[in-house]
KOLMAR-649379 format. One record per residue (C-alpha): residue number from 1; residue in three letters; x, z, y. Coordinates in pm, whole numbers, padded with zeros to 5 digits. Each point is the difference from the previous one (the first is absolute). Layout:
BEGIN
ATOM pos code   east     up  north
ATOM NUM  ALA      X      Z      Y
...
This chain:
BEGIN
ATOM pos code   east     up  north
ATOM   1  MET  09878  08826  12873
ATOM   2  ILE -00124 -00156  00368
ATOM   3  ASP  00274 -00181  00171
ATOM   4  ALA  00047 -00136  00401
ATOM   5  GLU -00092 -00338 -00108
ATOM   6  GLN -00331  00095 -00152
ATOM   7  ILE -00107  00192  00316
ATOM   8  GLU  00078 -00269  00211
ATOM   9  GLU -00207 -00232 -00190
ATOM  10  TRP -00320  00255  00029
ATOM  11  ILE  00028  00028  00346
ATOM  12  LYS  00057 -00385  00051
ATOM  13  SER -00316 -00106 -00216
ATOM  14  GLY -00220  00281  00189
ATOM  15  LEU  00100 -00066  00364
ATOM  16  ALA  00113 -00300  00179
ATOM  17  CYS  00390  00078  00093
ATOM  18  GLU  00309 -00158  00157
ATOM  19  ARG  00218  00239 -00157
ATOM  20  VAL  00011  00241 -00257
ATOM  21  GLU  00295  00188 -00115
ATOM  22  VAL  00000  00286 -00241
ATOM  23  GLN  00287  00212 -00120
ATOM  24  GLY -00013  00258 -00246
ATOM  25  ASP  00132  00191 -00306
ATOM  26  GLY -00313 -00036 -00231
ATOM  27  HIS -00155  00319  00154
ATOM  28  HIS  00050  00012  00382
ATOM  29  PHE -00058 -00327  00191
ATOM  30  GLU  00070 -00088  00364
ATOM  31  ALA -00174 -00307  00132
ATOM  32  VAL  00004 -00224  00326
ATOM  33  ILE -00325 -00197  00034
ATOM  34  VAL -00045 -00268  00285
ATOM  35  SER -00350 -00125  00027
ATOM  36  ALA -00209 -00139  00295
ATOM  37  GLN -00311  00197 -00158
ATOM  38  PHE  00187  00347  00140
ATOM  39  ARG -00078 -00133  00369
ATOM  40  GLY -00204  00262  00209
ATOM  41  LYS  00008  00243 -00297
ATOM  42  THR  00142  00336 -00005
ATOM  43  ARG  00293  00114 -00248
ATOM  44  VAL -00284  00178 -00208
ATOM  45  GLN -00229 -00308 -00003
ATOM  46  ARG  00335 -00255 -00086
ATOM  47  HIS  00069  00237 -00285
ATOM  48  GLN -00385 -00013 -00112
ATOM  49  LEU  00035 -00357 -00033
ATOM  50  VAL  00301  00011 -00207
ATOM  51  TYR -00135  00273 -00214
ATOM  52  GLY -00301 -00233 -00036
ATOM  53  ALA  00196 -00292 -00119
ATOM  54  LEU  00150  00230 -00266
ATOM  55  GLY -00341  00150 -00115
ATOM  56  ASP  00032  00215 -00290
ATOM  57  ARG  00339 -00051 -00042
ATOM  58  MET  00105  00223  00261
ATOM  59  ARG -00159  00304 -00185
ATOM  60  ALA  00088 -00118 -00357
ATOM  61  GLU  00313 -00186  00027
ATOM  62  VAL  00180  00029  00352
ATOM  63  HIS  00051  00366  00045
ATOM  64  ALA  00250  00016  00336
ATOM  65  LEU -00007 -00281  00246
ATOM  66  SER  00138  00039  00353
ATOM  67  MET -00100 -00292  00214
ATOM  68  ARG  00103 -00172  00334
ATOM  69  THR -00301 -00205  00077
ATOM  70  LEU  00069 -00242  00285
ATOM  71  THR -00170 -00297  00183
ATOM  72  PRO  00201 -00329  00032
ATOM  73  GLU  00051  00094  00379
ATOM  74  GLU  00136  00345 -00098
ATOM  75  SER  00260 -00126 -00258
ATOM  76  ASP  00135 -00222  00245
ATOM  77  GLU  00079  00264  00222
């Protein structure tokens, strides 16, 4: 079974992040991801960056992931 720490590590290994926090019950997960790479991107584009970091794991291992994707400036607000 997948745990939140694994998802955090997968995101961090594929995306430069200032902060990643993932919580979940093994089936449904919620993440807060702060990255400078989100600057100038729409919410959909930000999510696509995270999906890219997760790669095939998003389809095969992670079934439900809700995300808050923020730039460092947005996280300070």
